[in-house]
N, C-alpha and C positions, 0 to 999 in steps of 0.2 A: 654743488649738485643741483640739477634742475628739478623743479616740481614735476610730478606726473602730469601728463597732458591734460587729463580731466580737471585736476586741481588748478592748473594754470588758467584754463578757460573759465572755470568757476570764479576765480579771483577777479578776472577781468569783468565777467558778467556782474558780479557783486559791486564792483566799482561803478559800472554804468548805472545800475539800479539806484545806487546811492546818489549819483549825480542827478538822475531824473527825479528822485524824491525831493532833493534839495531844490531843484528848479521848479517843481510843482508847488512846493511850499512858498517859494518866493513869488511865483506867479499868482498864487491865491491871495497872498498878502497885498500885492500890488493892485489886484482887482478890487480890493476892499478900500484902499486908501487913495487911489488916483481918481481924480474927478475932472481934470482938464480934458476936453474933448480930443485934442490931438494926441496927448499922452495916453488917453484911454484906448484909442485905436491901436496904438503901438502895443500896449499891454495885451489887448485882445488877440492881436496877431501873434504875440509871443506865446500866449497860452494855447492857441490853436496849434502852433508848432510843437509845443511840449506834448500835447495829447497825441499828435501824429507820431512824435518820437517814441512814445510808449509802445504804440502798435508796431512800428518799424523795428524797434529794438527787440521786442518779443519774437517777431517773425524771424529776424536775423539770428537770434540766439538759438531758437528751436532748430533752424536749418543747420546751423554750425555744429550743434551737439548731436545731430543725427548722423554725422559722418560725411564722407566725401559726396555721397549721392545726394544728400539733402542740400549741401552747398551748391552743387552743380545744377540741380533742378531749380533752386531759388534764382540763381543768376541767369539761367536760361529763360525763366519767366520774366525777369527784369529786362533782359535784352529784347525779348519779344514785345513787351509793352512799350519800352523806350523807342524801338524802331517804328512801332505803330504810331506813336505820337509824332515822331520826326517826319514820317511819310505824309501825315495829314497836312504838313506845312510845305511839302515839296510840290513842284510844278509838274505833277505826273499827268499822263493821258491814258486812255484805254489801251494804247499800245504798250504801256509799261506793266500791265497787270500780270502778265505771265512771268516777266522777270522778277516782279515783286513776290510772286508765289514762290519762286525758287529761293529768294532771299529769306523769307519767313519760315518756310516749311522744309527746306533742304539745307541751306547754308548754315542757318542758326543752330539747329540741333546737331548738325555734323560737327561744327566747331566745338561744341561742348562735349560731344561724344569722344572727340580726340583727346580732350582733357581727361575724361573718364578712363581711357585706356593708356594714357600717359605718352601719347605719340607727339612729342614736342616738335620734331622736325616738320611734320605736315601742319600741325596746329599753327605754327608761327608764320606760315606763308599761305595758308589756304585762302583766306579772304583777301589780303593785300595783293596777291598774285592771281591765283586761279579764278576765284569768284569775281574779282574785279574785271578780269578779261571776259569771263562768261557773261556778266551783266551787260557789258557794252555790246557784245555780239548779239545777245538775245533782244535787246532794245532795237538794234539796227535791223534785225530780221523782221521786226514788226512793221517796218516800212514808214514810220512816222518820223520825218526829219525836223519837225517844228521844235525849236529850242532843244535839239538833240543833245548838244554838249552840256547844257545846264541840267537837263533831266538825268542824263547818265551820271554826271559828276555828283549830283545831289544824292542819287541812290547809292553810289559807291561810298560817298562820305558818311551817309547814314549807317551803312553796314560797318564801316570802320569804327565810328564812334560808339554806336549802340550795341554792337555785337563784338567786334574784335577787341576794342579797348577794354570793354567791360569784362570780357572773358578772362582777362589777365588776373582778375581777383581770385576766382577758384583755381586758376592755373598755378597759383602758389603751392597748391597741394602736390604738384608734380616735382617740386624741387627736392633734391636729396642733399640736405645740409649736414655735414659731419657734426655729430654731437647734438643734433636737433631733431633726430628721427621721431616721428609720430607727434610732433608739436606744431605742424604747419597750420592747423586751425587757429592757433594763437597768433600766428603771423598774419593771417587774414584779419583777425580781430584788431590787431595793432594798426594795420593799414586803414581799415574802415573807420576805426575810432578816431585816429589822429586827423584824417582828412575831414570827417564830418564835424568833429569838434572845432577844427579850424574855421569851417564855414560859420558855425554858431557863434564862435568867439569874435570873428570879424564883424558879424552883425551886431553883437552886443557892444563891442568897442566902438564901432562906427556910430551907433545910436547914442552912445554915452558921450564921446568926446570928438567924434568925427566932424570935420569942417571943410576939408580940402578934397574934393572928388578926384579920383584918378582918371576916369574916362567918363565925364558927365553925359556925353551923347549916347553912351552905351549902357552904363549902369550908374546912375547918379548916386545910389546909396553906397557904392564902394568908395571908401575914402582912404587916404594915406594913413590916417590914424587907426582906422579899423584894420587895414592891412597889416600894419606893423604890430599892433596889439594882438590880433588874432594869430598871426604867424608865430610870434614869439611865445605866446601862451600855449598854443598847441604843440610847439616844439618842446617846451618845458614838460608838458604832460607826456609826450612821446619818450623823452629822456627818462622820466620817472618810472616808466614801465618797461625799461630795457630788459628786465628780468624775464619778460614774456617773449623775447626775441633771441635770435642767435647773435645779436650785436652787443658789444661793450657799450657802456653809457655814452661815450663820445660818438661812437658809430650810430647809436640810436638817435642821438641829437641831429646828426648830419642827415640821416635817412628821413627823420620827421620833418626837418626843415625843407628838404628837397620836395617831398610829396605835398607839403602844404603850399609851397610856391607853385608847383604844378597844378594843384587843385584850384588855386586862385586863377591861374591862367586859363584853366578849363572853364571855370565859371564865366570869365570875361568873354571867352570865345563863343560860348553857347548863348550868352546874352546878346552878343552882336548878331547872331543868327536870328534870334527872336525879334530884335529891332528891325532887321532887314525884312522879316516876314510880317511885321506890324502886329505882333501879339505880345501880351504880358507874360504868359506862361505857356509851357508846352501842352499842358493838360489840366484837369481838375480832379484827378483821382485822389490826391492826398490833401486833406484839409489843412490849410495853412502853408502848404508847400507847392501847390500847383500840381504838375504831373510828375511821373516817375523820372523823366529826363531832367526836370528841374532839380530833383533831389540828388541825382547821381552825376550831374555835370562835372563836378570837381573830381569825383572818383574815376570817371572815364579817362581823364588825362594823367592822373597820378598813378593809376594801377600799372600800366605797361612800363613806366619809368622805374617804379619800385621793384617790379618783377625782375627787370633786366639788371638793375644795380645789384639786387640780391643774388641773382644767378651768376653774375660776373665776379663779384667779390667774395661770395661765401659758399660757392659750390666748387667741387674739384674740376 
């Protein structure tokens, strides 16, 4: 028998709070004993990340426990901020401003409104089909052909990553999984927790034992040792909390493994974009993490895959 939905989420929240308390304690101890300048910089960075995680975990928990509306509003805001960060790096011109207005103030809220009313059919094609076509038409009507293809493709890609991909997180609330009714908030928690822990654990493993970079020209801190350690550790955690999902333990392990690998790929892709634009981070909003897009890059690419695997295998 499954736990009540509230009890399930509370157990997950309690586990996250325990991890953050442990991380804070370790960070405090390290800040007192580490004296080497290079190691000290790493410890300071880790502690900044832990402080930011406290804030992000609290905001996420509050939104999730307020029901579907809270989750949808939170991810609408995340998409808005992420798209804003992405656009600042894009080669836009004054001729693109009206198209961008539609992207921010029409397409983004409409995408999340479709989640609110549960209209999966239009939700799944609105941005990749209709909005993408509209954006190209609107930019063409502005009459500026300078770098037209690059500008149009960049705007469309920003919408796909920052709005469409991200919207698949609260879209999990739309799924009707037999025997799992009213538990979908825990499914969101599972996805976000596993993907974000994978990021953290890849960083920790990479700093601890990493020596062989995967793609040094894109992200020199991503190593094969960090990748393997982080993916396997996060997969083990995902397997351990199978009880919060509609999956059996082995199924939870497979789902966790897939989303962590997709999360890694997302981080690598978004790092490549930053290198192309010549910036270190997408923004400075989150201390220790850069911008919003720096924090959700893994989630962007993991969410749609997780959603469709769950929908294909676990819904009628």
